[in-house]
One Martini backbone bead per residue (centre of mass of N, CA, C, O) as a GRO file, in nm:
protein
  270
    1UNK     BB    1  -0.929  -2.703   2.746
    2UNK     BB    2  -0.885  -2.418   2.876
    3UNK     BB    3  -0.947  -2.216   3.109
    4UNK     BB    4  -1.104  -1.949   3.183
    5UNK     BB    5  -1.033  -1.647   3.218
    6UNK     BB    6  -1.028  -1.428   3.507
    7UNK     BB    7  -0.770  -1.244   3.495
    8UNK     BB    8  -0.772  -0.912   3.344
    9UNK     BB    9  -0.592  -0.695   3.171
   10UNK     BB   10  -0.700  -0.346   3.120
   11UNK     BB   11  -0.611  -0.142   2.887
   12UNK     BB   12  -0.753   0.158   2.852
   13UNK     BB   13  -0.994   0.194   3.077
   14UNK     BB   14  -1.073   0.516   3.020
   15UNK     BB   15  -1.183   0.467   2.760
   16UNK     BB   16  -1.433   0.400   2.557
   17UNK     BB   17  -1.403   0.088   2.538
   18UNK     BB   18  -1.308   0.038   2.827
   19UNK     BB   19  -1.567   0.134   2.967
   20UNK     BB   20  -1.758  -0.072   2.837
   21UNK     BB   21  -1.599  -0.329   2.940
   22UNK     BB   22  -1.628  -0.275   3.245
   23UNK     BB   23  -1.945  -0.326   3.224
   24UNK     BB   24  -1.956  -0.619   3.052
   25UNK     BB   25  -1.736  -0.848   3.123
   26UNK     BB   26  -1.807  -0.954   3.413
   27UNK     BB   27  -2.053  -1.135   3.316
   28UNK     BB   28  -1.825  -1.358   3.203
   29UNK     BB   29  -1.608  -1.389   3.460
   30UNK     BB   30  -1.422  -1.134   3.459
   31UNK     BB   31  -1.142  -1.003   3.622
   32UNK     BB   32  -1.057  -0.675   3.633
   33UNK     BB   33  -0.745  -0.490   3.556
   34UNK     BB   34  -0.704  -0.169   3.554
   35UNK     BB   35  -0.544   0.049   3.300
   36UNK     BB   36  -0.390   0.383   3.306
   37UNK     BB   37  -0.275   0.714   3.267
   38UNK     BB   38  -0.553   0.767   3.378
   39UNK     BB   39  -0.805   0.800   3.556
   40UNK     BB   40  -1.059   0.568   3.667
   41UNK     BB   41  -1.374   0.572   3.675
   42UNK     BB   42  -1.478   0.381   3.951
   43UNK     BB   43  -1.142   0.296   3.992
   44UNK     BB   44  -0.935   0.340   4.252
   45UNK     BB   45  -0.745   0.064   4.188
   46UNK     BB   46  -0.616   0.154   3.953
   47UNK     BB   47  -0.362   0.154   3.725
   48UNK     BB   48  -0.101   0.394   3.700
   49UNK     BB   49   0.032   0.387   3.364
   50UNK     BB   50   0.286   0.377   3.134
   51UNK     BB   51   0.416   0.231   2.846
   52UNK     BB   52   0.716   0.329   2.928
   53UNK     BB   53   0.681   0.150   3.197
   54UNK     BB   54   0.818  -0.151   3.245
   55UNK     BB   55   0.787  -0.212   3.545
   56UNK     BB   56   0.480  -0.156   3.565
   57UNK     BB   57   0.393  -0.365   3.355
   58UNK     BB   58   0.501  -0.615   3.495
   59UNK     BB   59   0.331  -0.579   3.749
   60UNK     BB   60   0.049  -0.577   3.605
   61UNK     BB   61   0.078  -0.882   3.473
   62UNK     BB   62   0.103  -1.016   3.732
   63UNK     BB   63  -0.119  -1.299   3.750
   64UNK     BB   64  -0.246  -1.305   3.484
   65UNK     BB   65  -0.432  -1.462   3.212
   66UNK     BB   66  -0.474  -1.181   3.056
   67UNK     BB   67  -0.486  -0.936   2.778
   68UNK     BB   68  -0.637  -0.620   2.715
   69UNK     BB   69  -0.534  -0.404   2.446
   70UNK     BB   70  -0.624  -0.039   2.436
   71UNK     BB   71  -0.387   0.120   2.449
   72UNK     BB   72  -0.324   0.441   2.321
   73UNK     BB   73  -0.354   0.559   2.000
   74UNK     BB   74  -0.684   0.611   1.814
   75UNK     BB   75  -0.555   0.820   1.614
   76UNK     BB   76  -0.428   1.053   1.451
   77UNK     BB   77  -0.072   1.135   1.439
   78UNK     BB   78   0.228   1.169   1.503
   79UNK     BB   79   0.480   0.959   1.446
   80UNK     BB   80   0.631   0.971   1.718
   81UNK     BB   81   0.385   0.924   1.900
   82UNK     BB   82   0.306   0.647   1.777
   83UNK     BB   83   0.562   0.499   1.837
   84UNK     BB   84   0.558   0.529   2.146
   85UNK     BB   85   0.267   0.402   2.197
   86UNK     BB   86   0.215   0.166   1.952
   87UNK     BB   87   0.512   0.037   1.952
   88UNK     BB   88   0.689   0.060   2.205
   89UNK     BB   89   0.458   0.003   2.405
   90UNK     BB   90   0.387  -0.279   2.292
   91UNK     BB   91   0.662  -0.405   2.341
   92UNK     BB   92   0.655  -0.375   2.645
   93UNK     BB   93   0.413  -0.556   2.689
   94UNK     BB   94   0.527  -0.819   2.562
   95UNK     BB   95   0.763  -0.842   2.753
   96UNK     BB   96   0.598  -0.870   3.010
   97UNK     BB   97   0.444  -1.121   2.922
   98UNK     BB   98   0.688  -1.301   2.876
   99UNK     BB   99   0.822  -1.275   3.160
  100UNK     BB  100   0.531  -1.371   3.314
  101UNK     BB  101   0.364  -1.591   3.139
  102UNK     BB  102   0.147  -1.483   2.959
  103UNK     BB  103  -0.062  -1.644   2.720
  104UNK     BB  104  -0.260  -1.382   2.647
  105UNK     BB  105  -0.370  -1.158   2.381
  106UNK     BB  106  -0.583  -0.874   2.322
  107UNK     BB  107  -0.568  -0.684   2.027
  108UNK     BB  108  -0.617  -0.351   1.927
  109UNK     BB  109  -0.686  -0.311   1.635
  110UNK     BB  110  -0.757  -0.209   1.284
  111UNK     BB  111  -0.909  -0.122   0.988
  112UNK     BB  112  -0.665   0.084   0.917
  113UNK     BB  113  -0.461  -0.140   0.820
  114UNK     BB  114  -0.683  -0.158   0.548
  115UNK     BB  115  -0.800   0.126   0.436
  116UNK     BB  116  -0.705   0.110   0.113
  117UNK     BB  117  -0.914  -0.086   0.067
  118UNK     BB  118  -1.150  -0.173  -0.126
  119UNK     BB  119  -1.474  -0.172  -0.116
  120UNK     BB  120  -1.735  -0.366  -0.130
  121UNK     BB  121  -1.987  -0.467  -0.314
  122UNK     BB  122  -2.285  -0.628  -0.325
  123UNK     BB  123  -2.148  -0.852  -0.544
  124UNK     BB  124  -1.919  -0.886  -0.332
  125UNK     BB  125  -1.700  -1.009  -0.136
  126UNK     BB  126  -1.569  -1.008   0.149
  127UNK     BB  127  -1.313  -0.909   0.342
  128UNK     BB  128  -1.033  -1.058   0.429
  129UNK     BB  129  -0.778  -1.103   0.662
  130UNK     BB  130  -0.559  -1.162   0.418
  131UNK     BB  131  -0.536  -0.892   0.344
  132UNK     BB  132  -0.332  -0.660   0.278
  133UNK     BB  133  -0.165  -0.419   0.397
  134UNK     BB  134  -0.337  -0.071   0.394
  135UNK     BB  135  -0.268   0.194   0.530
  136UNK     BB  136  -0.424   0.529   0.601
  137UNK     BB  137  -0.214   0.579   0.838
  138UNK     BB  138  -0.011   0.595   1.099
  139UNK     BB  139  -0.207   0.446   1.274
  140UNK     BB  140  -0.246   0.201   1.085
  141UNK     BB  141   0.054   0.130   1.081
  142UNK     BB  142   0.074   0.059   1.385
  143UNK     BB  143  -0.130  -0.185   1.357
  144UNK     BB  144   0.029  -0.350   1.158
  145UNK     BB  145   0.268  -0.387   1.343
  146UNK     BB  146   0.116  -0.523   1.576
  147UNK     BB  147   0.046  -0.780   1.422
  148UNK     BB  148   0.343  -0.859   1.369
  149UNK     BB  149   0.429  -0.874   1.663
  150UNK     BB  150   0.232  -1.095   1.743
  151UNK     BB  151   0.347  -1.306   1.551
  152UNK     BB  152   0.633  -1.311   1.671
  153UNK     BB  153   0.548  -1.395   1.969
  154UNK     BB  154   0.444  -1.664   1.875
  155UNK     BB  155   0.685  -1.787   1.714
  156UNK     BB  156   0.912  -1.723   1.943
  157UNK     BB  157   0.725  -1.742   2.245
  158UNK     BB  158   0.408  -1.842   2.260
  159UNK     BB  159   0.224  -1.593   2.231
  160UNK     BB  160  -0.098  -1.531   2.231
  161UNK     BB  161  -0.321  -1.382   1.970
  162UNK     BB  162  -0.591  -1.149   1.925
  163UNK     BB  163  -0.657  -0.956   1.642
  164UNK     BB  164  -0.871  -0.669   1.647
  165UNK     BB  165  -1.046  -0.514   1.387
  166UNK     BB  166  -1.181  -0.247   1.471
  167UNK     BB  167  -1.432  -0.049   1.409
  168UNK     BB  168  -1.733   0.089   1.557
  169UNK     BB  169  -1.744   0.144   1.903
  170UNK     BB  170  -2.081   0.210   1.970
  171UNK     BB  171  -2.399   0.248   2.060
  172UNK     BB  172  -2.408   0.410   1.778
  173UNK     BB  173  -2.416   0.496   1.476
  174UNK     BB  174  -2.281   0.811   1.297
  175UNK     BB  175  -2.276   0.686   0.998
  176UNK     BB  176  -2.278   0.536   0.701
  177UNK     BB  177  -2.018   0.375   0.739
  178UNK     BB  178  -2.110   0.248   1.021
  179UNK     BB  179  -2.313   0.044   0.898
  180UNK     BB  180  -2.051  -0.149   0.836
  181UNK     BB  181  -1.854  -0.106   1.118
  182UNK     BB  182  -2.028  -0.179   1.347
  183UNK     BB  183  -1.976  -0.226   1.713
  184UNK     BB  184  -2.129  -0.329   1.956
  185UNK     BB  185  -2.083  -0.350   2.283
  186UNK     BB  186  -2.200  -0.636   2.316
  187UNK     BB  187  -2.030  -0.761   2.081
  188UNK     BB  188  -1.756  -0.690   2.195
  189UNK     BB  189  -1.780  -0.869   2.443
  190UNK     BB  190  -1.820  -1.131   2.290
  191UNK     BB  191  -1.551  -1.120   2.137
  192UNK     BB  192  -1.356  -1.103   2.377
  193UNK     BB  193  -1.448  -1.362   2.511
  194UNK     BB  194  -1.371  -1.547   2.278
  195UNK     BB  195  -1.067  -1.459   2.270
  196UNK     BB  196  -1.009  -1.562   2.570
  197UNK     BB  197  -1.142  -1.883   2.535
  198UNK     BB  198  -1.022  -1.990   2.301
  199UNK     BB  199  -0.854  -2.242   2.160
  200UNK     BB  200  -0.573  -2.224   1.999
  201UNK     BB  201  -0.489  -1.927   1.839
  202UNK     BB  202  -0.227  -1.806   1.836
  203UNK     BB  203  -0.248  -1.603   1.552
  204UNK     BB  204  -0.544  -1.409   1.530
  205UNK     BB  205  -0.741  -1.255   1.284
  206UNK     BB  206  -1.003  -1.008   1.326
  207UNK     BB  207  -1.310  -0.879   1.286
  208UNK     BB  208  -1.492  -0.590   1.437
  209UNK     BB  209  -1.833  -0.671   1.413
  210UNK     BB  210  -2.139  -0.686   1.342
  211UNK     BB  211  -2.446  -0.812   1.194
  212UNK     BB  212  -2.442  -0.650   0.922
  213UNK     BB  213  -2.602  -0.591   0.635
  214UNK     BB  214  -2.341  -0.389   0.539
  215UNK     BB  215  -2.110  -0.571   0.530
  216UNK     BB  216  -1.743  -0.596   0.451
  217UNK     BB  217  -1.656  -0.837   0.637
  218UNK     BB  218  -1.498  -1.129   0.734
  219UNK     BB  219  -1.617  -1.329   1.022
  220UNK     BB  220  -1.502  -1.627   1.035
  221UNK     BB  221  -1.266  -1.605   1.245
  222UNK     BB  222  -1.451  -1.513   1.476
  223UNK     BB  223  -1.652  -1.752   1.472
  224UNK     BB  224  -1.430  -1.972   1.532
  225UNK     BB  225  -1.414  -1.867   1.842
  226UNK     BB  226  -1.748  -1.811   1.911
  227UNK     BB  227  -1.867  -1.577   1.764
  228UNK     BB  228  -2.205  -1.415   1.814
  229UNK     BB  229  -2.366  -1.191   1.666
  230UNK     BB  230  -2.670  -0.977   1.735
  231UNK     BB  231  -2.629  -0.715   1.578
  232UNK     BB  232  -2.778  -0.436   1.371
  233UNK     BB  233  -2.753  -0.130   1.196
  234UNK     BB  234  -3.026  -0.114   1.029
  235UNK     BB  235  -3.206   0.034   1.247
  236UNK     BB  236  -3.039   0.320   1.161
  237UNK     BB  237  -3.042   0.382   0.850
  238UNK     BB  238  -3.273   0.574   0.778
  239UNK     BB  239  -3.185   0.811   0.958
  240UNK     BB  240  -2.888   0.850   0.861
  241UNK     BB  241  -2.946   0.893   0.558
  242UNK     BB  242  -3.135   1.135   0.597
  243UNK     BB  243  -2.913   1.315   0.747
  244UNK     BB  244  -2.641   1.250   0.548
  245UNK     BB  245  -2.630   1.079   0.323
  246UNK     BB  246  -2.467   0.961   0.068
  247UNK     BB  247  -2.187   0.903  -0.064
  248UNK     BB  248  -1.991   1.027  -0.286
  249UNK     BB  249  -1.892   0.948  -0.574
  250UNK     BB  250  -1.540   0.878  -0.527
  251UNK     BB  251  -1.510   0.892  -0.246
  252UNK     BB  252  -1.364   0.768   0.027
  253UNK     BB  253  -1.633   0.657   0.151
  254UNK     BB  254  -1.692   0.495  -0.123
  255UNK     BB  255  -1.407   0.331  -0.175
  256UNK     BB  256  -1.298   0.286   0.124
  257UNK     BB  257  -1.264   0.139   0.423
  258UNK     BB  258  -1.142   0.412   0.566
  259UNK     BB  259  -1.238   0.648   0.430
  260UNK     BB  260  -1.168   0.960   0.559
  261UNK     BB  261  -0.887   0.867   0.658
  262UNK     BB  262  -0.755   0.891   0.365
  263UNK     BB  263  -0.782   1.227   0.384
  264UNK     BB  264  -0.925   1.327   0.690
  265UNK     BB  265  -0.823   1.260   0.977
  266UNK     BB  266  -0.865   1.227   1.289
  267UNK     BB  267  -0.729   1.379   1.579
  268UNK     BB  268  -0.519   1.365   1.836
  269UNK     BB  269  -0.561   1.567   2.158
  270UNK     BB  270  -0.432   1.466   2.439
   0.00000   0.00000   0.00000
């Protein structure tokens, strides 16, 4: 078994998930090297770089043991913008990783890569990671491409990746849909730690959610890495259902894994 990674480049360190991981991952023994296109609060030594800057990315990955890649556009946007950030930018990162011999990437994929997949009902099995890509947005399409790019870099160049189809990583779920997709910050750190330290992952795709009573996804590939989720959104269910009501039968939130992303996705405004 290889030693646990110690120095980890964290791209997108100023974002929502990146901020949470800067607080939680050091407790697992990882020394984080934060990177973002924007200043990172509380991290004056963070690397300020754009994914378009190949030289800066190569310098940023030099000497690290792994990369957690959270940077890019995390909501729906115009196709050209998503190609630049989430496709071309991801390719730049993998080229830097290949050139510098970094052995592993943890890639923030998304459940929206399979968003048009019908959600399972109570008597149906959870959705496996092997379900075909059915992106619900250009954003989801970019994440489907990212998973395929990760597979290519494993097959062609031996760069290992764990692609994490992140659900809803927030301190608390904010909708009825999130009762099924919620990934608590503490469980997100547990999952990323497992993805960084598990031996011989090749390219492994996992769903990123907590141990939710209303779970839609099969977490077996994540558990095989050593991930043991501790949290359950059910403690929030009564309040959220009382405030929001259940999705209307036949609505996107009722039918599809991607919920309202399939009809009216939130837009990236940065």
